[in-house]
C-alpha positions as CSV (number, residue, x, y, z in Angstrom):
1,M,-17.4,-112.8,-15.6
2,A,-19.1,-115.6,-14.0
3,G,-22.5,-114.8,-15.0
4,A,-21.8,-114.4,-18.2
5,Y,-19.8,-117.9,-18.4
6,V,-23.1,-119.4,-16.6
7,V,-25.4,-117.8,-19.5
8,Y,-22.5,-119.9,-22.0
9,A,-22.8,-122.7,-20.4
10,L,-26.3,-123.5,-20.4
11,R,-26.5,-122.3,-24.2
12,R,-24.0,-124.8,-24.6
13,P,-23.9,-127.5,-22.2
14,N,-21.3,-130.4,-24.8
15,I,-19.1,-127.8,-25.6
16,A,-18.4,-125.7,-22.1
17,V,-15.5,-126.5,-20.4
18,M,-17.1,-127.0,-16.3
19,P,-20.2,-128.5,-17.6
20,L,-23.2,-126.6,-14.9
21,R,-25.2,-130.4,-14.4
22,L,-22.2,-131.4,-12.2
23,F,-23.3,-129.1,-10.0
24,K,-26.7,-131.4,-9.6
25,H,-24.5,-133.6,-7.3
26,R,-24.5,-132.8,-3.6
27,N,-20.9,-133.9,-3.1
28,F,-19.4,-131.6,-5.8
29,T,-21.7,-128.4,-5.1
30,G,-20.3,-128.8,-2.0
31,A,-16.8,-129.1,-3.1
32,M,-16.5,-126.9,-4.8
33,I,-18.0,-123.6,-2.7
34,A,-16.0,-125.6,0.1
35,D,-13.0,-125.3,-2.2
36,A,-13.4,-121.3,-2.6
37,L,-14.2,-120.5,0.8
38,V,-10.4,-122.8,1.6
39,G,-9.5,-120.0,-0.6
40,F,-9.1,-117.2,1.8
41,I,-7.0,-119.8,4.3
42,T,-4.4,-119.0,1.5
43,S,-4.9,-116.0,0.0
44,G,-5.8,-114.2,3.6
45,P,-2.0,-114.2,4.8
46,M,-0.4,-113.2,1.3
47,I,-2.5,-109.9,1.5
48,L,-2.6,-109.5,5.7
49,L,1.3,-110.9,6.2
50,P,2.7,-108.1,3.5
51,L,0.7,-105.5,4.8
52,Y,1.9,-105.5,8.4
53,F,5.7,-106.1,7.5
54,Q,5.6,-103.2,5.0
55,D,2.8,-100.8,7.1
56,V,4.2,-102.0,10.7
57,R,7.8,-103.2,10.9
58,G,8.4,-100.8,7.9
59,E,10.4,-103.4,5.8
60,S,11.1,-103.7,2.3
61,I,8.2,-105.0,-0.5
62,V,10.8,-107.4,-1.0
63,L,10.6,-108.9,2.7
64,A,7.3,-108.7,2.8
65,A,7.2,-110.8,-0.1
66,V,10.1,-113.5,0.9
67,V,8.4,-114.4,4.7
68,L,5.4,-115.8,2.3
69,I,8.2,-118.3,1.1
70,P,7.7,-120.6,4.0
71,Q,4.1,-120.9,3.0
72,S,4.6,-121.9,-0.1
73,I,7.4,-124.3,1.1
74,G,5.2,-125.6,4.1
75,M,1.6,-126.2,1.5
76,L,4.7,-128.4,-0.6
77,V,6.4,-130.6,1.9
78,S,2.8,-131.5,3.2
79,R,1.2,-133.2,-0.2
80,G,2.8,-136.7,0.0
81,T,1.8,-136.7,3.8
82,I,-1.4,-135.4,2.4
83,G,-2.3,-137.7,-0.1
84,H,-1.5,-140.6,2.1
85,L,-3.4,-139.9,4.7
86,I,-7.0,-138.4,2.8
87,D,-6.3,-142.6,1.2
88,T,-5.9,-144.0,4.9
89,L,-9.2,-141.3,6.6
90,G,-10.3,-140.3,3.7
91,A,-11.1,-136.8,2.8
92,R,-13.7,-136.0,5.7
93,W,-11.3,-136.8,8.8
94,V,-8.1,-134.8,6.3
95,V,-10.5,-131.4,5.9
96,L,-10.7,-131.2,10.0
97,I,-7.6,-132.1,10.6
98,G,-6.5,-129.6,8.2
99,A,-9.0,-127.2,9.3
100,T,-8.0,-127.5,13.0
101,I,-4.7,-127.0,12.2
102,S,-5.4,-123.8,10.4
103,V,-7.5,-122.4,13.0
104,A,-4.8,-122.9,15.5
105,S,-1.7,-122.0,13.6
106,T,-3.6,-118.8,13.1
107,L,-4.0,-117.5,16.8
108,P,-0.7,-116.6,16.7
109,F,-0.4,-113.7,14.8
110,V,-2.4,-112.7,17.6
111,Y,0.7,-111.8,19.6
112,F,2.9,-110.3,16.8
113,T,4.5,-106.8,18.2
114,T,6.7,-104.8,15.9
115,H,9.3,-106.9,17.9
116,S,8.4,-110.7,17.3
117,A,11.2,-112.7,15.0
118,Y,11.4,-113.9,11.9
119,W,11.8,-117.4,12.4
120,L,9.2,-117.3,14.7
121,I,6.5,-115.9,12.0
122,A,8.3,-118.2,9.2
123,V,7.6,-121.1,11.6
124,V,4.0,-120.4,12.4
125,V,3.7,-119.4,8.3
126,F,4.9,-122.3,7.7
127,V,2.2,-124.5,9.4
128,R,-0.4,-122.2,8.4
129,G,1.0,-122.5,5.0
130,S,0.8,-127.1,5.3
131,G,-2.4,-126.6,7.8
132,G,-3.8,-124.7,3.9
133,A,-3.3,-127.4,1.5
134,T,-4.8,-130.2,3.8
135,V,-7.8,-128.9,3.4
136,R,-7.5,-127.6,-0.7
137,S,-6.5,-131.0,-1.1
138,A,-8.9,-133.0,0.7
139,I,-11.6,-131.4,-0.7
140,Q,-10.8,-131.5,-4.1
141,A,-9.5,-134.8,-3.9
142,D,-13.2,-135.4,-2.3
143,A,-14.7,-133.3,-5.3
């Protein structure tokens, strides 16, 4: 599908929604590549965490979906602070801070078992959501 769009945008550059000439700029290209990679930060737990709750813990589909709510709340709550940090520190430093938060909040997943408390998992997912939002917001602001 992406290949078809590239052909379309090359043939009709004036009416393409995303002009390919933007990719000539190094910052834009880097930001778009990083934005695609950051998608894995937020999408990874949305695939694996429900599987953990369904397969390992034997929970219902509804509870497995509810466990993802703290990540979304973490992304939502942190938006205002992230914008202020981007204006104050610059996108580069905010990306580094967000990446550190994301990596640090991913490590506890190694130690979760079938008996791990739901509230502990919710806190970790919340922090991980705010870290992912930090990285994504800074990258998009830099683009």
